[in-house]
C-alpha positions as semicolon CSV with decimal commas, in nm:
position;residue;x (nm);y (nm);z (nm)
1;X;-4,090;-5,147;0,047
2;X;-4,169;-5,518;0,076
3;X;-3,912;-5,632;-0,178
4;X;-3,632;-5,442;-0,002
5;X;-3,728;-5,565;0,346
6;X;-3,797;-5,208;0,458
7;X;-4,130;-5,295;0,619
8;X;-3,962;-5,532;0,864
9;X;-3,691;-5,275;0,923
10;X;-3,927;-4,994;1,020
11;X;-4,138;-5,231;1,231
12;X;-3,824;-5,317;1,428
13;X;-3,744;-4,946;1,466
14;X;-4,098;-4,873;1,586
15;X;-4,074;-5,166;1,828
16;X;-3,744;-5,030;1,964
17;X;-3,905;-4,687;2,007
18;X;-4,206;-4,847;2,176
19;X;-3,985;-5,033;2,423
20;X;-3,774;-4,724;2,492
21;X;-4,074;-4,498;2,551
22;X;-4,248;-4,755;2,769
23;X;-3,950;-4,735;3,007
24;X;-3,865;-4,364;2,978
25;X;-4,199;-4,184;2,923
26;X;-4,428;-4,163;3,226
27;X;-4,783;-4,250;3,124
28;X;-4,665;-4,381;2,788
29;X;-4,942;-4,480;2,548
30;X;-4,859;-4,611;2,200
31;X;-5,164;-4,446;2,041
32;X;-5,074;-4,108;2,187
33;X;-4,695;-4,105;2,167
34;X;-4,606;-4,290;1,845
35;X;-4,692;-4,116;1,520
36;X;-4,563;-4,368;1,268
37;X;-4,267;-4,409;1,036
38;X;-4,156;-4,210;0,732
39;X;-3,912;-4,340;0,474
40;X;-3,755;-4,092;0,236
41;X;-3,599;-4,241;-0,076
42;X;-3,382;-3,949;-0,177
43;X;-3,321;-4,073;-0,530
44;X;-3,695;-4,098;-0,583
45;X;-3,792;-3,762;-0,437
46;X;-3,911;-3,514;-0,697
47;X;-4,008;-3,172;-0,557
48;X;-4,224;-3,105;-0,862
49;X;-4,422;-3,427;-0,808
50;X;-4,492;-3,348;-0,442
51;X;-4,522;-3,611;-0,169
52;X;-4,628;-3,884;-0,411
53;X;-4,277;-3,987;-0,510
54;X;-3,997;-4,106;-0,287
55;X;-4,190;-4,071;0,039
56;X;-4,349;-4,361;0,226
57;X;-4,545;-4,339;0,552
58;X;-4,708;-4,603;0,768
59;X;-4,839;-4,617;1,120
60;X;-4,848;-4,974;1,244
61;X;-5,126;-5,056;1,486
62;X;-5,065;-5,093;1,856
63;X;-5,176;-5,457;1,822
64;X;-4,912;-5,521;1,555
65;X;-4,634;-5,378;1,772
66;X;-4,764;-5,562;2,080
67;X;-4,760;-5,891;1,886
68;X;-4,408;-5,824;1,759
69;X;-4,299;-5,732;2,111
70;X;-4,443;-6,062;2,233
71;X;-4,247;-6,253;1,971
72;X;-3,920;-6,098;2,086
73;X;-4,014;-6,153;2,451
74;X;-4,055;-6,524;2,379
75;X;-4,428;-6,532;2,444
76;X;-4,611;-6,823;2,294
77;X;-4,311;-7,056;2,308
78;X;-4,330;-7,385;2,494
């Protein structure tokens, strides 16, 4: 995940979802409305091996997404 840059990619996708839901979902709360991110590596999936191969899941913290959102909003710049 790290070597391929996928972690940054899914963090950006979760940030985009966070921003979208914060505008479109009344009473939006990250902890309640965002479940996380799954990556399925189809070449690595082996039905006989179960969910241990080719499937990656992570749920970034609300603080992580808030910090990333702040970076893109230009917070902390002089």
